[in-house]
C-alpha positions in Angstrom: 0.0 0.0 0.0 2.8 2.4 0.9 4.6 1.7 -2.4 1.4 2.4 -4.3 0.9 5.7 -2.5 4.5 6.6 -3.4 4.0 5.9 -7.0 0.7 7.9 -7.1 2.5 10.7 -5.3 5.2 10.9 -7.9 2.6 11.0 -10.7 0.2 13.4 -9.1 2.4 15.9 -7.3 5.6 15.9 -9.3 5.7 17.3 -12.9 9.3 16.1 -13.6 8.5 12.4 -13.9 7.2 10.8 -17.1 4.0 9.7 -15.4 3.7 13.2 -13.8 4.1 14.9 -17.2 1.4 12.7 -18.7 -0.9 13.2 -15.8 -0.4 17.0 -15.8 -1.0 17.1 -19.6 -4.3 15.3 -19.2 -5.3 17.7 -16.4 -4.4 20.7 -18.4 -6.6 19.5 -21.2 -9.5 19.1 -18.8 -8.9 22.4 -17.2 -9.0 24.2 -20.5 -12.1 22.2 -21.5 -13.8 23.3 -18.3 -13.0 26.9 -18.9 -14.3 26.5 -22.4 -17.5 25.2 -21.0 -17.8 28.3 -18.7 -17.4 30.5 -21.7 -19.9 28.5 -23.8 -22.4 28.4 -21.0 -22.4 32.2 -20.8 -23.3 32.5 -24.5 -27.1 32.5 -24.7 -27.2 31.2 -28.3 -25.1 28.2 -27.4 -26.8 27.6 -24.0 -30.2 27.4 -25.6 -29.2 24.6 -28.1 -26.7 22.7 -26.0 -27.8 23.2 -22.4 -28.1 19.5 -21.6 -24.8 18.6 -23.3 -23.0 21.4 -21.4 -24.5 20.3 -18.1 -23.5 16.6 -18.8 -19.9 17.6 -19.8 -19.6 19.8 -16.6 -20.8 16.9 -14.5 -18.1 14.6 -15.9 -15.3 17.1 -15.5 -16.5 17.9 -11.9 -16.4 14.2 -11.1 -12.9 13.9 -12.5 -11.6 16.9 -10.5 -13.4 15.6 -7.4 -11.6 12.3 -7.8 -8.3 14.1 -8.2 -8.9 16.3 -5.1 -9.8 13.2 -3.0 -6.8 11.3 -4.3 -4.4 14.2 -3.4 -5.8 14.1 0.1 -5.4 10.4 0.4 -1.7 10.2 -0.7 -0.2 13.1 1.3 1.1 12.4 4.8 -0.8 15.3 6.4 -4.0 15.9 4.4 -4.8 19.2 6.3 -1.6 20.8 4.9 -2.9 20.2 1.4 -6.5 21.1 2.2 -5.6 24.5 3.6 -2.8 25.2 1.1 -3.2 27.7 -1.7 -3.6 25.0 -4.4 -5.8 22.9 -2.1 -8.2 25.9 -1.7 -8.1 26.5 -5.5 -8.9 22.8 -6.2 -11.8 22.9 -3.8 -13.2 26.1 -5.3 -12.9 24.5 -8.7 -15.3 21.6 -7.8 -17.8 23.2 -5.3 -19.9 25.0 -8.0 -20.3 21.7 -9.9 -22.3 20.3 -6.9 -24.0 23.5 -5.8 -25.8 23.9 -9.1 -27.7 20.7 -8.4 -28.5 21.8 -4.8 -29.6 25.4 -5.4 -32.8 25.4 -7.4 -35.8 27.7 -8.0 -36.4 30.9 -9.9 -35.2 33.1 -7.1 -31.8 31.4 -7.1 -31.1 31.7 -10.8 -28.7 34.6 -10.3 -26.9 32.9 -7.4 -26.4 29.8 -9.5 -25.0 31.8 -12.4 -22.5 33.5 -10.0 -21.5 30.2 -8.4 -21.0 28.5 -11.7 -18.6 31.3 -12.8 -16.3 30.3 -9.9 -15.2 27.4 -12.1 -12.8 29.7 -13.8 -10.6 29.2 -10.7 -9.6 25.9 -12.4 -7.3 27.9 -14.8 -5.2 28.8 -11.7 -4.3 25.1 -11.5 -2.3 25.5 -14.7 0.6 27.2 -12.8 1.2 24.0 -10.9 2.0 21.9 -13.9 5.0 23.6 -15.5 8.5 24.2 -14.3 8.3 27.6 -16.0 5.3 28.5 -13.9 7.1 27.4 -10.7 10.1 29.7 -11.7 7.8 32.6 -12.3 6.1 32.0 -8.9 9.5 31.9 -7.2 10.6 35.1 -8.9 7.5 36.9 -7.8 7.8 35.6 -4.3 11.4 36.7 -4.0 10.4 40.1 -5.5 7.6 40.7 -3.0 9.3 43.4 -1.0 10.3 45.4 -4.1 6.8 45.0 -5.6 5.2 46.1 -2.3 7.4 49.2 -2.2 6.5 49.9 -5.8 2.8 49.7 -5.0 3.3 51.9 -1.9 5.0 54.6 -4.1 2.1 54.3 -6.6 -0.5 54.6 -3.9 1.3 57.7 -2.5 1.5 59.2 -6.0 -2.2 58.8 -6.8 -3.2 60.1 -3.4 -1.1 63.2 -3.8 -2.1 63.9 -7.4 -5.7 63.1 -6.7 -5.8 65.6 -3.8 -4.0 68.3 -5.9 -6.5 67.8 -8.8 -9.4 68.1 -6.4 -8.1 71.4 -5.2 -7.3 72.7 -8.7 -10.4 71.5 -10.6 -13.1 71.3 -8.0 -16.7 70.2 -8.2 -17.6 72.2 -11.3 -15.2 70.1 -13.5 -16.3 66.7 -12.2 -13.7 66.3 -9.4 -16.5 66.1 -6.8 -14.4 64.5 -4.0 -10.9 63.3 -3.2 -11.8 59.6 -3.8 -13.2 60.5 -7.3 -10.0 62.5 -8.0 -7.9 59.5 -6.9 -9.9 57.3 -9.3 -9.0 59.8 -12.1 -5.3 59.7 -11.0 -5.3 55.9 -11.2 -6.9 55.8 -14.6 -4.5 58.5 -15.9 -1.3 57.0 -14.4 -2.1 53.6 -15.9 -2.6 55.3 -19.3 -6.1 53.8 -19.5 -7.8 57.2 -20.0 -11.5 56.5 -19.9 -12.3 60.2 -20.4 -15.3 60.2 -18.0 -13.4 62.8 -16.0 -10.9 65.3 -17.4 -9.3 68.5 -16.3 -10.7 71.8 -17.8 -8.2 74.3 -16.4 -4.7 75.0 -17.7 -3.1 74.1 -14.4 -5.1 70.8 -14.3 -4.0 69.9 -17.8 -0.4 70.5 -16.9 -0.7 68.2 -13.9 -2.5 65.6 -16.0 0.2 65.7 -18.7 2.9 65.2 -16.0 1.0 62.3 -14.6 0.7 60.7 -18.0 4.4 61.0 -18.7 5.1 59.4 -15.3 2.7 56.6 -16.1 4.7 55.7 -19.2 7.9 55.8 -17.2 6.8 53.5 -14.4 4.3 51.1 -16.0 7.1 48.6 -16.9 8.7 48.7 -13.4 6.9 45.5 -12.0 7.9 43.5 -15.1 11.5 44.7 -14.8 11.6 43.7 -11.1 10.3 40.2 -11.7 12.4 39.7 -14.9 15.6 40.8 -13.0 14.9 38.3 -10.3 14.4 35.5 -12.8 17.7 36.4 -14.6 19.6 36.5 -11.3 18.3 33.1 -10.0 21.5 31.3 -8.9 20.1 27.8 -9.1 17.5 25.9 -11.0 14.4 24.5 -9.3 12.5 21.4 -10.1 8.8 20.6 -9.4 9.4 18.1 -6.6 6.9 18.5 -3.7 7.7 17.3 -0.2 5.2 14.6 0.8 5.3 15.8 4.4 5.0 19.6 4.3 4.2 20.1 0.6 7.1 22.6 0.2 7.8 22.8 -3.5 11.0 24.9 -4.0 13.9 22.5 -4.1 17.3 22.5 -5.9 17.7 20.1 -8.7 20.2 18.0 -6.7 18.3 18.2 -3.4 17.8 14.9 -1.6 16.0 16.3 1.4 13.4 18.9 1.9 15.0 22.2 3.0 12.0 23.1 5.1 11.3 20.0 7.1 14.2 17.6 6.3 12.0 14.9 4.9 13.6 12.6 2.3 12.7 13.5 -1.3 12.0 10.9 -3.9 14.4 11.7 -6.8 13.9 8.7 -9.0 12.6 8.8 -12.6 13.2 12.5 -13.1 14.1 13.5 -16.6 
């Protein structure tokens, strides 16, 4: 029984093995199919003709993902770690709507059912688990978290200052009816979206807006640069091995033991 669980663990949790790659490829196909069903279900013309087929296909996919979720719980040493982990929560959110649509019934619940069914798009978040490139991007973003946080803090300060200044310069008569509304304008302008629902009318306001637009072009690529720099400077490669005890998944290619809990890693059949 223990050997069977070890084999299943290598296939389901590790993307570097042959079996793991095949399993992940199948899951990716079903994830994309599920997202496609969500998109098709939202199209009234398609839903009217193929409503029963869409429902049946969703039932099958929900059953497959439920089996996967239960299997993951079964093979890990501490099921609670997986259940309350990020991916465990995503996996649960991906299957709950498939059951709720059969429980919630009645005309008054139609809008609730529609909202619940849309939660199925969380399945697309499972894709990041199945590629080493996705792992590398996740590691880079995690290691860049302090820089990204500081960048967001600077942006927040900027829109707060510019929004307040524009509120003072333009005032109610030009659409800047409050500081929060002015901050909204600053965010739209800084990100170069430019909806145009609020725009400065005075010369001073237009100068401030022009300055903010130029700054927006200058800083819009900063987060990308931060993460890219971190990826380039990664000193070591990382594989997709997952510790069966603590579910830690950032290990060096030549690691034999988990760097977090010290548990032995199964390094066989990796290619």
